[in-house]
N, C-alpha and C positions, 0 to 999 in steps of 0.2 A: 343367562349364562355369562353375558358380557359383564354384568354387574358383579357376579360372583368372582369372575376372574380378576377384576380390578380391586375388589374389596378384600378377597381372601387368597388370591393366587390359585383359584380353582380352574382346572382345565377339564372340560367336559369329555375330552378324549381319554383322559387318564383316571379321572375321579368320578365318584357317584355321590349325589347329594345325600341319599339315604345312608350310605356307608359313613360319610363324614359326621352326620348327625348322631348315628348310633355310637360312633367312636367318641364323640364329645360327651354323650351321656355316660358312657362307660368310664371315661376318665373321671368325670364328676363323682360317680358312685364310689370309685376306689379311693378318692381323696376327701370325700364329704366328712370323714371322721374329724378333720381338722377343726370343723365348726363346733364340735363337742369337746375335743381335746384342748384346744387353745384356751377357751375360757376356764376350763378345769385347771390348767397349769397356772393361769393368772389369778386363780382364786386365792393363792397364797399372798397376794398383795391387796391393797385397799382400793382397787379399781372396780367400778361397777361392772359386774359380769355380763349383764344384758348389753351394755355398751361395747364390751369387748367382743361379744358374739357378732354384733352388727359390724364392728370395725373389721373383724376377721373376714366376713363375707364380702364386704365392700372392697377390701384390699385385694382379695382374690378376684373379684369381678373386674376391677380396674386393671390390674396387672395382666389378666388373661385377655381382656379386650385389646390392650396395647399389643400383646403378642399376636392376636388374631388379625388386627387391622394394619399394624405397622410392619411387624416381622413376617406376617402371613404364614405362621408355622403352627403345627397342631399341639403345642405345649401349653400347659396350664400352670398358673402360679398361685401361691397362697403363703401366709406366714409359715416359715419353715420350722419343722420339728428339729430339736436340738438347739437351734438358735433361740426359740422361745424359752427353752429351759435355761440356757445361759443368761438370757435377759432377766428371768425371775430369780433363779436360785443362786447364780453367781454374782451378777451385778447388783441386784437389789438386796437379796437376803444375805448373801455372802460378804459382799463389800460394803453393805450398809447404805447404798445410794437409793434415792427415790426413783419411782418409776418414771418421773419426768426427766431425770438425769439419763436413764437408759433410753428413753424415746429420743432424746437429743443426740445420743451417740448413734442410734440407728439412722436418724435424719442426716447427720454428717457423713456417715458411711455411704448412704445413697448418693449424696452429692459427689463424693470422691469417685464412686463407681461411674457416675455419668461422665466425669472428666477423664477417667481411665479408658472409658469406652470411646469417647470422642477422639482421644489421642491414639486409639488402637493399641494401647498397652495390653489390654486383656487378650486381644487377638494374637499379639506378639508372643505372649506367654503360652497361649494354647498351641500355636504353631511350632513352638520350640520343643514340645514334648514328643519323644520318639514314637514311631508308629506302633511298636510293640506294646508300649504303655497305653496308648490310645485303645488298642484292642483289649487290653487287660481291664481298662476302666469300664468298658461296656459289659464284659463278663462279670466283673466284680459287682457292679450295680445289680445285675441279674440275681446273683446270690444274695445280695443285701436286701432287695425288696422281697424275695421269696422268704428270707429269714424273718423280715418284719411281719409278713402274712402269717407264717407259722407261729410266731410269738403272740401276735394279737389274738389268734384263735385258741391259744392254749395247747397247741400240738407240741410246741417247744416250751418247756417250763423252767423256772429257776431251780437251781440245785446248789446247796451250800458246799457240797463236796466236789462237784464237777462243773460248777457255774451254770451249765444248762443240761437238761435231760429231756427225755420224751415224757410228755404229759399224759394224762389219762384220756386216751382217745376213744374210750367206750361210753363216755357220758358227755352231756352238756355241749359247750361251744366247740370243743375239739372234735367231738363226733360229728357235729353239724358241718364243720369245716372239711372233714374227711369226705363226707357225703358230697359236699360242694365241689371238692377237687375231682372226684370221680365223675360227677355230672358235667362239670365244665370241661374236663379233659376229653370226655367222650364227644361233647359238642364240637370242640376244636378239631379233634381227629376226623370227625364226619364233615368238617368244613361248613358247619351251619353258620349262616350269616349272622353276625352279632352274637356269636356263641358265648363270648366272655360276659357280655351284658346279660344275656339270657340266663347264664349260670348264676350270676349275682341275684337276679330276681327269683329264680326257682329256689335257691338256697334260703333266701329271705322268707319265702312262703313256708318252706319246710320248718323254719325256725319257730313258726307259730305252734307247732305240735311237739317240738323237742324242748324239754325243760332244763333249766339250770339247776343242778343238784344242790347248790348252796342256798338257793332261794325258793325252789319249787315252782318258780314262774317260768312262762315261756321265754325263750331267748329273744325272739322278735317281739318287741313291745310297741304297740301303737298308742300314743298319748295325744290323740287329736290330729287335726289336719292343718288348720290355719292359726297363725299367731302373728300379731303386729310386731315389727322390729322395734327395739329400743333406740333411743337417740344416742349419737356418738358425742354430743355436745360436752359431756363431763370430761372427756379425754381428748378432744379434738385440739391439735396443735398446742398441747401443754408442754412446752419445752422449757428447759432450765439453762438459760444462756450464761449464767454467772460462773459455771464450772467448765466452760469449753476449753480453757487454757491449762487445766490441771493435768497432772501426770496420769491420774486415774482415767480421765476421759481419753487421753491418748492411748492408753493400754486397752481400754474397752473398745474403742473404735478400730484399733489395729486388729484385735481378735475377731470382731465382727467381720472385718474385711477378709481376713484369711479364710475363715470358715465359709462365709457366703461365696467368695470367689471360686473356691475349689469344689464346693458342693455343686454350685451351678455349672461350672465347667465340666465336671464329671457327668452330671445329668445330661447336659446338652450333647456331649460326645456319645455317651452310651445310647440314648434314645434316638439320636440322629443316625447312628449306625443302623439301628433296627429299622428306621424309616427310609433308609437308602439315600440319605442326604449327605453322605461323606464320600469324597473322591478317593482315588487310589493312593493318594499321599496322606490320607487321614484328615484332610481339611474339611471343616463343616460349612456347608452352604448357608450363606446369610447369617453367619455367627455374630457380626457386629450389631445387626438389628435385634437379634435375640438378646444379646447382652444389654442393649439399651432398654428393651422392654423390662428386663429384670431390674435394671437400675431405677427406672421411673417408678416401678411398682414398690420398691423399697422406700423411696421418698414419700409416695402416696400413703403407704402403710404407716409410716412414722407419723405423718400428719393426722391420720385417722385415729391413731392411738394403739397400734399393735407392733409386734416385733418384726424383724426383717422378713420381707416377702421375697420368695425365691421360686425358681422353676422346680416343679415337682416331678420326682422320679416316677410317680404314678401315671404320668403322661404316657408312659410306655404301654399302659393298658389300652389307651385309645389308639395308639400306633399299632398295637397288636390286633386291634379290631378293624384296622384298615385306614385310620385317619392319616392324612398326609398334607392337609392345607389348613389355612387359618379358619376355615369353616368349622373344623373340629373344635378349635379353641373358642370360637364364638359361641358354639353350642354349650360348651362347658360354662362360659361366662353367663349365658342366659340361665343355666341351671342354678348358678350361685345367686342370681337376682331373684329367681323364684324361691330359692331356699330361705330368703329373708322373710317371705310370707308363709311358706309351707315348711318351716323348720321341723315341726314335730313329725311330719311324714318322712322327710329325708333322713332325719336322725334315727328313725326306727330301724334302718338297715344296720344289722349288727356287724361287728368286725369279723365274725365267723363267715359272713356271706361275701365279704370283699377279699378275704384271705385267699380263696381259690384263684381269684383273678390275678393276685400278685404272684402266686406260685407259678401259674401257667405262663405269665408274662416273663417271670424269671427264667424259665426254660427257653423262651424265645430269644432272650437277650444273651444267652450263652454262645450263640453262633460265632461271634468274632474270635472266640478263643482258638479256633482251628487255624486262624491266620497267623498266630504266633509261631515263630521258628523255635520249637522246643528243643531242638538239637544244639542250637546256639545258646549256651548257658549265659553268655553276657547279656542276652536279651530275655531269656526265659526266667532266670532267677528273679530279676527285678519285677517282671510282669507277674510272676506267681505271688510274690510278696504283696503286690498291689491288689490282686484278686482276693487273696486270703484275708488281708487286713480289713477290707470294707465290711464284711459281715461280722468278723470276730471282734473288731474294735468298735463296731456299730457306728462307723463314720466314713462317708465317701471321701471327705477332705483328707482325713488321716491316711487313707489308702493311697491317695494320689501323692501327698507330700512325702510319705516314707518311700513310696515307689520311686519318686524322682531322686531322693537322697540315695537310695540303694543303687540305682542305675549309675549315678556318678561315682560313688565310692567303690563299688565292685569293679567297674570298668577301669577306674584309675588304678586300683590295686593290681589289676591284671595287666596294666601297661597299655591299655587300649585308649590312649588319650585322644586319638583322632576321631573317635566316635562321640566324644563329649563336646557339644557346642558351647561357646562362651555363655550363652543364655542359660544353659543347663547348669554350668558352674555357679552362676549368680543365684539361680533359683535354689539350688541345693544349699548354698551358704545361708540364704535367707531363711529357708525352712529349718535348718539346724538351729539358727539363732532363735527362731520362733519356739522350738521345743525347750531351749535352754532358759529363756527369759519369760515366757508366757505360760 
């Protein structure tokens, strides 16, 4: 126990080894999809996909280990969704740059983040955000990850007339996800230990008998157990230094910085609130070390050959399962290491099986919303905008940025200048410029 305390911040009086391990596995299962999705997104480029898969797992492994051993927190990291799409479709395919150029931008971004963390600029920005917005961030992320789960399962589907609509919940993946929500919800209500993880596993097994109407095949597909990982040598440290002084490089690095900074900030605030790691003023315990883990992971991911590595909102699933220490993150890191060898087995878990976990965790993350003073419209209107925009704009960072802008503008127009700190004025101005020029 002494070793666990020094290595992971584990306290035998407050924590249980079994709970931390189950929480780590739960987090892994809810974010394991990135190992399939990331190579799929990068397939639009001429990068070897086997190498991208290995780089994805290794970046997640390294980042999560740093979080476990240095920050001693139950959060997991991996190449970020949205950031990988910006890397491929905007920087490479849209702007016409090589993937080496994009990797260089990610590497520079990571170095800048390390500097910003060492100088405590990131903490300074975080602490300047009003408490009402911090509560809104947690609730907004809850809606966002629940929406991701519903979308991945097909319960929420695309609509040309209304943008989104209810999918066909009587067949296929949507039906499986509905069954999973019922099962997982019942297990959580009954306070079954590891109920979220158990719900994922049970839903995966049920997926063996429920068929996809489009293909006629079972939703859960096992394609073997063991597979040797590909080498990252073809994409390792392939940087393009000749373009680092170009305006395009400056714009790309700046965009990566904004998206990553506020995605990570929002995730850490929201999940830390659920984990009870936030004080009465909304300050997050150990935030500087968590930011450093995120920064180091981004640099490592760029060297390995993948897009920006960031803290995953799916960490909330592990927190919901009881994870509170670095042992949870360490367990997740071990799972990523095993996934390199057992990728066919891990990737057999369908999105419909992890969707229930994201929905239930979304419910758990809504609790901070009751701490917002809804009668004080100078606080509640910006908070509501922040909560609403995260799922509908499909972006944690946009929810935070526009939440900050609206807080400053609405309070300024109402003459409540004393409520607006100098830092908030600066942040609002920068965020407005970001939307105008980027």
